C-alpha positions as CSV (number, residue, x, y, z in Angstrom):
1,X,22.9,-44.7,40.2
2,X,23.5,-48.4,40.4
3,X,19.7,-49.1,40.8
4,X,19.0,-46.9,37.7
5,X,21.6,-48.8,35.7
6,X,20.2,-52.1,36.7
7,X,16.7,-51.0,35.8
8,X,18.0,-49.8,32.4
9,X,19.7,-53.0,31.5
10,X,16.8,-55.2,32.8
11,X,13.9,-53.3,31.2
12,X,15.2,-51.0,28.5
13,X,18.5,-51.9,27.0
14,X,17.4,-55.3,25.6
15,X,13.9,-54.4,24.7
16,X,13.4,-55.2,21.0
17,X,12.8,-51.7,19.8
18,X,15.8,-50.4,21.7
19,X,18.1,-53.2,20.3
20,X,16.8,-52.3,16.8
21,X,17.4,-48.6,17.3
22,X,20.9,-49.0,18.7
23,X,21.8,-51.5,16.0
24,X,20.6,-49.2,13.2
25,X,22.6,-46.3,14.6
26,X,25.7,-48.6,14.8
27,X,25.3,-49.7,11.2
28,X,24.9,-46.1,10.1
29,X,28.2,-45.1,11.7
30,X,30.1,-47.8,9.9
31,X,28.4,-47.0,6.6
32,X,29.1,-43.3,7.1
33,X,32.8,-43.5,8.1
34,X,34.1,-46.8,6.7
35,X,34.7,-47.9,3.2
36,X,33.8,-51.6,3.0
37,X,35.3,-53.5,0.1
38,X,33.5,-56.3,-1.6
39,X,35.4,-59.1,0.0
40,X,34.7,-61.4,2.9
41,X,37.4,-60.0,5.2
42,X,36.2,-56.4,4.8
43,X,32.6,-57.3,5.3
44,X,33.4,-59.3,8.4
45,X,35.4,-56.4,9.9
46,X,32.5,-54.0,9.2
47,X,30.0,-56.5,10.8
48,X,32.2,-56.8,13.9
49,X,32.5,-53.1,14.2
50,X,28.7,-52.8,14.0
51,X,28.3,-55.3,16.9
52,X,31.0,-53.5,18.9
53,X,29.4,-50.1,18.4
54,X,26.0,-51.5,19.4
55,X,27.5,-52.7,22.7
56,X,29.2,-49.4,23.2
57,X,26.1,-47.4,22.4
58,X,24.1,-49.6,24.8
59,X,26.6,-49.0,27.6
60,X,27.0,-45.3,27.0
61,X,23.2,-44.8,26.9
62,X,22.9,-46.6,30.2
63,X,25.2,-44.2,32.0
64,X,23.4,-41.2,30.4
65,X,20.0,-42.6,31.4
66,X,21.3,-42.8,35.0
67,X,22.1,-39.0,35.2
68,X,19.9,-37.7,38.0
69,X,18.4,-34.8,36.1
70,X,18.0,-36.7,32.8
71,X,14.2,-37.2,33.1
72,X,13.6,-33.7,34.3
73,X,15.0,-32.3,31.1
74,X,13.6,-34.9,28.8
75,X,15.5,-37.9,27.5
76,X,19.2,-37.1,26.9
77,X,20.1,-40.5,25.6
78,X,20.6,-39.0,22.1
79,X,23.9,-37.5,23.5
80,X,25.2,-41.1,23.8
81,X,24.7,-41.6,20.1
82,X,26.6,-38.4,19.3
83,X,29.5,-39.3,21.6
84,X,29.9,-42.7,19.9
85,X,29.7,-41.1,16.5
86,X,32.4,-38.5,17.4
87,X,34.6,-41.1,18.9
88,X,34.5,-43.3,15.8
89,X,35.0,-40.3,13.5
90,X,38.1,-39.1,15.5
91,X,39.8,-42.3,16.3
92,X,38.8,-44.7,13.5
93,X,37.9,-42.8,10.4
94,X,40.7,-41.9,8.0
95,X,38.9,-39.2,6.0
96,X,40.0,-35.5,6.1
97,X,38.9,-33.6,9.2
98,X,36.6,-31.4,7.2
99,X,34.9,-34.4,5.6
100,X,34.4,-36.1,9.0
101,X,32.8,-32.9,10.3
102,X,30.4,-32.5,7.4
103,X,29.4,-36.2,7.4
104,X,28.9,-36.1,11.2
105,X,26.7,-33.0,11.4
106,X,24.7,-33.8,8.3
107,X,23.9,-37.3,9.5
108,X,23.3,-36.2,13.1
109,X,20.9,-33.4,12.1
110,X,19.0,-35.7,9.7
111,X,18.9,-38.6,12.1
112,X,17.5,-36.4,15.0
113,X,14.9,-34.9,12.7
114,X,13.8,-38.4,11.6
115,X,13.8,-39.6,15.2
116,X,11.6,-36.6,16.0
117,X,9.2,-37.6,13.2
118,X,9.2,-41.1,14.7
119,X,8.4,-39.7,18.2
120,X,5.5,-37.7,16.9
121,X,3.8,-40.7,15.3
122,X,2.0,-41.8,18.6
123,X,0.5,-38.3,18.9
124,X,-0.7,-38.1,15.3
125,X,-2.3,-41.6,15.4
126,X,-4.1,-41.2,18.7
127,X,-7.6,-41.3,17.0
128,X,-6.8,-43.7,14.2
129,X,-8.2,-47.3,14.3
130,X,-5.7,-50.0,14.9
131,X,-3.3,-47.3,15.9
132,X,-0.9,-49.3,18.1
133,X,0.1,-51.8,15.4
134,X,0.3,-49.2,12.7
135,X,2.3,-47.0,15.0
136,X,4.9,-49.6,15.7
137,X,5.2,-50.5,12.0
138,X,5.5,-46.8,10.9
139,X,8.1,-46.0,13.7
140,X,10.2,-49.0,12.8
141,X,10.0,-48.1,9.1
142,X,11.2,-44.5,9.9
143,X,14.1,-45.9,12.0
144,X,15.1,-48.3,9.2
145,X,14.9,-45.3,6.7
146,X,17.8,-43.7,8.7
147,X,20.0,-46.3,7.1
148,X,19.5,-44.5,3.8
149,X,21.0,-41.3,5.1
150,X,24.7,-42.5,5.3
151,X,24.2,-44.2,1.9
152,X,23.0,-40.9,0.4
153,X,25.9,-39.0,2.0
154,X,28.5,-41.5,0.8
155,X,26.9,-41.6,-2.7
156,X,27.6,-37.9,-3.0
157,X,30.7,-38.1,-0.7
158,X,33.0,-35.2,-0.1
159,X,35.8,-37.7,0.4
160,X,35.8,-38.3,-3.3
161,X,36.6,-34.6,-3.9
162,X,40.2,-33.6,-3.7
163,X,39.3,-30.5,-1.8
164,X,36.3,-28.8,-0.1
165,X,36.0,-25.0,0.3
166,X,35.9,-23.6,3.8
167,X,32.7,-21.7,3.0
168,X,30.9,-24.9,2.0
169,X,32.0,-26.6,5.2
170,X,30.9,-23.7,7.3
171,X,27.5,-23.4,5.6
172,X,26.7,-27.1,5.9
173,X,27.9,-27.2,9.5
174,X,25.9,-24.1,10.6
175,X,22.7,-25.2,8.9
176,X,23.1,-28.8,10.3
177,X,23.6,-27.5,13.8
178,X,20.5,-25.3,13.4
179,X,18.4,-28.3,12.3
180,X,19.8,-30.5,15.0
181,X,19.0,-27.8,17.7
182,X,15.5,-27.5,16.3
183,X,15.0,-31.3,16.5
184,X,16.4,-31.5,20.1
185,X,14.3,-28.5,21.3
186,X,11.2,-30.0,19.8
187,X,11.8,-33.4,21.5
188,X,11.8,-31.6,24.9
189,X,8.3,-30.2,24.1
190,X,6.9,-33.4,22.6
191,X,5.2,-34.7,25.8
192,X,3.0,-31.6,26.1
193,X,2.1,-31.2,22.5
194,X,-1.4,-31.2,21.2
195,X,-2.3,-33.0,18.0
196,X,-2.5,-29.8,15.9
197,X,0.9,-28.6,17.1
198,X,2.3,-32.1,16.7
199,X,1.2,-32.1,13.0
200,X,2.8,-28.7,12.5
201,X,6.0,-29.9,14.1
202,X,5.9,-33.1,11.9
203,X,5.7,-30.9,8.7
204,X,8.6,-28.7,10.0
205,X,10.8,-31.7,10.8
206,X,10.0,-33.2,7.4
207,X,11.1,-29.9,5.8
208,X,14.4,-29.9,7.8
209,X,15.1,-33.4,6.5
210,X,14.5,-32.4,2.9
211,X,16.4,-29.2,3.0
212,X,19.3,-30.8,4.9
213,X,19.8,-33.5,2.3
214,X,19.0,-31.2,-0.7
215,X,21.4,-28.6,0.5
216,X,24.1,-31.2,1.0
217,X,23.6,-32.5,-2.5
218,X,23.6,-29.0,-4.1
219,X,26.9,-28.0,-2.5
220,X,28.4,-31.4,-3.5
221,X,27.2,-30.8,-7.0
222,X,28.7,-27.3,-7.1
223,X,32.0,-28.6,-5.7
224,X,32.1,-31.5,-8.2
225,X,31.4,-29.0,-11.1
226,X,34.2,-26.8,-9.8
227,X,36.5,-29.8,-9.7
228,X,35.6,-30.7,-13.3
229,X,36.3,-27.1,-14.3
230,X,39.7,-27.3,-12.7
231,X,40.5,-30.5,-14.5
232,X,39.4,-29.1,-17.8
233,X,41.5,-25.9,-17.3
234,X,44.5,-28.0,-16.3
235,X,44.1,-30.1,-19.4
236,X,43.8,-27.0,-21.5
237,X,46.9,-25.5,-20.0
238,X,48.8,-28.7,-20.5
239,X,47.6,-29.0,-24.1
240,X,48.6,-25.4,-24.9
241,X,52.0,-26.0,-23.3
242,X,52.5,-29.3,-25.1
243,X,51.6,-27.6,-28.4
244,X,54.2,-24.9,-27.8
245,X,56.8,-27.5,-26.7
246,X,56.1,-29.5,-29.9
247,X,56.7,-26.4,-31.9
248,X,60.0,-25.8,-30.1
249,X,61.0,-29.4,-30.7
250,X,60.3,-29.0,-34.4
251,X,62.5,-25.9,-34.5
252,X,65.3,-27.8,-32.9
253,X,65.0,-30.6,-35.3
254,X,65.0,-28.2,-38.2
255,X,68.2,-26.6,-36.8
256,X,69.8,-30.1,-36.6
257,X,68.8,-30.8,-40.2
258,X,70.4,-27.5,-41.3
259,X,73.6,-28.3,-39.4
260,X,73.8,-31.7,-40.9
261,X,73.2,-30.3,-44.4
262,X,75.9,-27.6,-43.9
263,X,78.4,-30.1,-42.4
264,X,79.1,-31.6,-45.8
265,X,79.9,-28.2,-47.3
266,X,82.0,-27.2,-44.2
267,X,84.1,-30.4,-44.5
268,X,84.7,-29.9,-48.3
269,X,85.7,-26.3,-47.8
270,X,88.1,-27.1,-44.9
271,X,89.6,-29.9,-46.9
272,X,90.2,-27.5,-49.9
273,X,91.8,-24.9,-47.6
274,X,94.0,-27.5,-46.0
275,X,95.2,-28.9,-49.3
276,X,96.0,-25.5,-50.6
277,X,98.0,-24.6,-47.5
278,X,95.7,-21.7,-46.5
279,X,96.0,-22.4,-42.8
280,X,95.1,-18.9,-41.6
281,X,91.9,-19.0,-43.6
282,X,91.3,-22.5,-42.3
283,X,91.7,-21.4,-38.7
284,X,89.3,-18.5,-39.2
285,X,86.7,-20.7,-41.0
286,X,87.0,-23.3,-38.2
287,X,86.5,-20.7,-35.5
288,X,83.3,-19.4,-37.3
289,X,81.9,-23.0,-37.6
290,X,82.8,-23.8,-34.0
291,X,81.0,-20.6,-32.8
292,X,77.9,-21.6,-34.8
293,X,77.6,-25.2,-33.7
294,X,78.5,-24.4,-30.0
295,X,75.2,-22.5,-29.6
296,X,73.1,-24.9,-27.4
297,X,69.8,-26.2,-28.8
298,X,68.3,-26.0,-25.3
299,X,69.1,-23.0,-23.1
300,X,68.4,-25.1,-20.0
301,X,69.5,-28.6,-19.1
302,X,68.9,-30.2,-15.7
303,X,68.9,-33.8,-16.9
304,X,65.1,-34.0,-17.0
305,X,63.8,-33.6,-20.5
306,X,60.3,-32.6,-19.5
307,X,61.5,-29.9,-17.1
308,X,64.0,-28.7,-19.7
309,X,61.2,-28.2,-22.2
310,X,58.9,-26.4,-19.7
311,X,61.7,-24.1,-18.6
312,X,62.7,-23.3,-22.2
313,X,59.1,-22.4,-22.9
314,X,58.9,-20.1,-19.9
315,X,62.3,-18.6,-20.7
316,X,61.0,-17.6,-24.2
317,X,57.9,-16.1,-22.6
318,X,60.1,-14.1,-20.2
319,X,62.3,-12.9,-23.1
320,X,59.2,-11.6,-24.9
321,X,58.0,-9.9,-21.8
322,X,61.3,-8.3,-21.1
323,X,61.7,-10.1,-17.7
324,X,64.9,-11.5,-16.3
325,X,64.4,-15.2,-15.6
326,X,66.6,-17.6,-13.7
327,X,66.1,-21.3,-13.0
328,X,68.3,-23.7,-10.9
329,X,67.3,-27.3,-10.7
330,X,68.8,-30.5,-9.2
331,X,66.4,-33.2,-10.1
332,X,66.6,-36.8,-11.5
333,X,65.8,-37.6,-15.1
334,X,62.5,-39.2,-14.1
335,X,60.0,-37.9,-11.5
336,X,57.0,-40.0,-10.1
337,X,54.5,-37.4,-11.1
338,X,52.5,-37.3,-14.4
339,X,54.0,-35.0,-17.0
340,X,50.6,-33.2,-17.4
341,X,50.5,-32.4,-13.6
342,X,54.1,-31.1,-13.5
343,X,53.4,-29.0,-16.6
344,X,50.2,-27.5,-15.1
345,X,51.9,-26.8,-11.8
346,X,55.1,-25.3,-13.1
347,X,53.4,-23.3,-15.9
348,X,50.9,-21.8,-13.4
349,X,53.7,-20.9,-10.9
350,X,56.0,-19.4,-13.5
351,X,53.4,-17.6,-15.6
352,X,52.0,-15.9,-12.5
353,X,55.5,-14.9,-11.4
354,X,56.4,-13.5,-14.9
355,X,53.1,-11.5,-15.1
356,X,53.6,-10.2,-11.6
357,X,57.1,-9.1,-12.4
358,X,55.9,-7.2,-15.4
359,X,53.2,-5.5,-13.3
360,X,55.8,-4.6,-10.6
361,X,57.6,-2.1,-12.8
362,X,61.0,-3.5,-11.8
363,X,62.5,-5.0,-15.0
364,X,65.9,-5.0,-13.5
365,X,65.0,-7.6,-10.9
366,X,64.9,-11.4,-11.7
367,X,62.2,-14.0,-11.4
368,X,63.9,-16.9,-9.6
369,X,62.9,-20.6,-9.7
370,X,64.6,-23.3,-7.8
371,X,63.8,-27.1,-7.9
372,X,65.5,-29.7,-5.8
373,X,64.8,-33.3,-4.9
374,X,65.9,-33.5,-1.3
375,X,67.1,-36.6,0.7
376,X,63.8,-36.7,2.6
377,X,62.0,-37.8,-0.6
378,X,60.3,-34.5,-1.3
379,X,60.6,-32.4,-4.4
380,X,60.9,-28.7,-3.4
381,X,60.0,-25.9,-5.8
382,X,60.5,-22.3,-4.9
383,X,59.4,-19.4,-7.2
384,X,59.7,-15.7,-6.3
385,X,59.2,-12.5,-8.2
386,X,59.4,-8.8,-7.5
387,X,56.4,-6.8,-6.5
388,X,55.8,-3.0,-6.6
389,X,56.6,-1.0,-3.6
390,X,53.0,0.2,-3.2
391,X,51.5,-3.3,-3.7
392,X,48.6,-4.3,-1.4
393,X,50.3,-7.2,0.4
394,X,47.1,-8.4,2.1
395,X,45.4,-8.6,-1.3
396,X,48.3,-10.5,-2.8
397,X,48.2,-13.1,0.0
398,X,44.4,-13.4,-0.1
399,X,45.0,-15.0,-3.6
400,X,42.2,-12.8,-5.2
401,X,43.1,-12.3,-8.8
402,X,43.6,-8.7,-10.0
403,X,42.9,-9.7,-13.6
404,X,39.7,-8.5,-15.4
405,X,38.6,-12.1,-16.2
406,X,38.6,-13.1,-12.5
407,X,36.4,-16.2,-13.0
408,X,38.9,-17.8,-15.4
409,X,42.2,-16.7,-14.0
410,X,41.1,-17.4,-10.4
411,X,41.3,-21.1,-11.3
412,X,45.1,-21.0,-11.7
413,X,45.7,-21.0,-7.9
414,X,43.1,-23.6,-7.3
415,X,44.7,-25.9,-9.9
416,X,48.0,-25.5,-8.1
417,X,46.6,-26.2,-4.7
418,X,44.7,-29.2,-6.1
419,X,47.9,-30.7,-7.5
420,X,49.8,-30.1,-4.2
421,X,47.1,-31.8,-2.2
422,X,46.9,-34.7,-4.6
423,X,50.5,-35.6,-4.1
424,X,50.5,-35.2,-0.3
425,X,52.4,-31.9,-0.3
426,X,52.2,-28.5,1.0
427,X,52.3,-24.9,-0.3
428,X,53.2,-21.7,1.4
429,X,52.8,-18.2,0.0
430,X,54.6,-15.3,1.6
431,X,56.1,-11.9,1.0
432,X,59.7,-11.6,2.0
433,X,62.1,-8.7,1.3
434,X,59.8,-7.1,-1.3
435,X,59.3,-10.3,-3.2
436,X,56.3,-12.6,-3.5
437,X,57.4,-16.1,-2.7
438,X,55.7,-19.4,-3.3
439,X,57.3,-22.6,-1.8
440,X,55.9,-26.0,-2.8
441,X,56.8,-29.5,-1.7
442,X,55.6,-32.7,-3.3
443,X,55.9,-36.2,-1.8
444,X,57.7,-38.5,-4.3
445,X,56.3,-41.4,-2.3
446,X,52.7,-40.3,-2.7
447,X,51.6,-43.5,-4.3
448,X,53.3,-45.8,-1.8
449,X,51.5,-45.1,1.4
450,X,54.2,-43.0,3.0
451,X,53.2,-41.4,6.3
452,X,53.7,-37.7,6.7
453,X,52.6,-37.2,10.3
454,X,55.9,-36.9,12.0
455,X,56.6,-33.2,11.1
456,X,54.9,-30.0,10.1
457,X,54.9,-30.0,6.3
458,X,53.9,-26.4,6.0
459,X,56.7,-25.3,8.3
460,X,59.3,-27.3,6.4
461,X,58.0,-26.1,3.1
462,X,58.2,-22.5,4.2
463,X,61.8,-22.9,5.3
464,X,63.0,-23.8,1.8
C-alpha cells in the first residue's frame, strides 16, 4: 500500500489536471455550504477552507487509490469526493439537515453526470482532427462548468425557505440517488464502450443533468409559491383581525363618550337629591350608576394590550358560536414578536379550537387557552378543545382538514408551523383525555442568537 501511495503522490496527485479537478471540487463545497459575505475576512476564510479541502481531498483520494481492488472495479476515487462533501456538510455547515441533504445529493448527482460527460469526450473525439488538444480544452471547460452547479443551487436555495416539505426532500433525494447511480454505473463501463454507445451515454448523461437541475428548480419554485401563499393568508388573517379589533375599539370609545356625557347628568341629579335630603333615593341612584360603570370595557386583561384585544375578539366569536371559552395568561406588557405574527398564530389556534368544539357536539365543555412566559425565556401557549367520542383520532393528528375548502383551510396549520419555526420554537399536537391539545413554545431570544441544543424542545413543549 505504501508503494501505491508513493506512486499516487509522485505521478498523479500533483499532475495539473488532478490539481485542477480537486481544487474545483473544493471550491464547489465551499460555495455550496458556506455563505461568504462581501468583506475581506469572510473571503479569506472561504479561500483558506478551499485550500484545506483541496489538501484533504488529495489525501483521501490517495488512500482510496491504494485500495487493492480499486482498479479491478474501476476508479473509486469519486468516493473520496463524497466523503469530504459529507464531512463538511455534517461538521461545518449550519443549514438545516434537510437542506444539507438536498444540496449534497443534487450537487453529487450533477457533478458525477458532468464528470461522466467529461470522461466520454476522449471516446467521442477519437476520429476528430487535433483531437488531443481539443479534448483537453473541452474536458477542462466541463470541469470548470461544475462551479456553476453550486451557484445555481444557492441561487434557488432551500435555506432561504422557512420550511421544506418532506415529500419534496424525498423526491429530490430519490431522483438524485438514481442519477448518481446511473453515472457511477456508466463510469464502470466506460473503458469498454464503443463510439456509438458512448454517444448514446453522453446524451443520457446530458439528460440527467438537465432534469436534475430543472426538477430542483421546479420544486423550489413550488415551495416558494407555497410560502408566498402562506404569507398572503397570514396577512389577510391579520388584516381581518385588525379590522375587527378596530371596530371593537371604536365601540369602547363610544361607550366612554356615553359615560362621559351621562356623568354630568348623574352628578346634577345626585346633587339635587342630596340637597333635598332624599338620601334613600340617592343611595338607590348611586347603586344603579355604580352597577353600570363597573361593567368592564374589556372582558380580559392580562397586561398585554394586543393579547387582550385578540382574546376579546375570540371571546365574542365563542359567544356567537355558543362555546364556553376560558383564557389564562401570565405575560409581560411587551413581547419580542411582531403583533401580526402573534395575531396570526393565536387566531389560527383559537379559531380551530372553537370550530372543533362546535363540531364535537359537547357545548358544555370549555375551550381552554393558557399563555405563560416562563423563566427559561420561552413563551408557552397551550390550547385544547373537546372532540366527539367517535372522532377519527388518526385523521385529527394527521392535520388533514375536514372542511370542504381543503386547499384554503389547509394553510392554517402551515401558517402556525411556519411561525413556530421562525421563532426557534416547537409545536406538539396530541389527544389527551378526550381533548385535542396543541402546545406551542416560542423563543423570546430568537433574534439574539440563543442556542437551543441543550434539551429536547419538543419534549419540553409537550410537557406544558
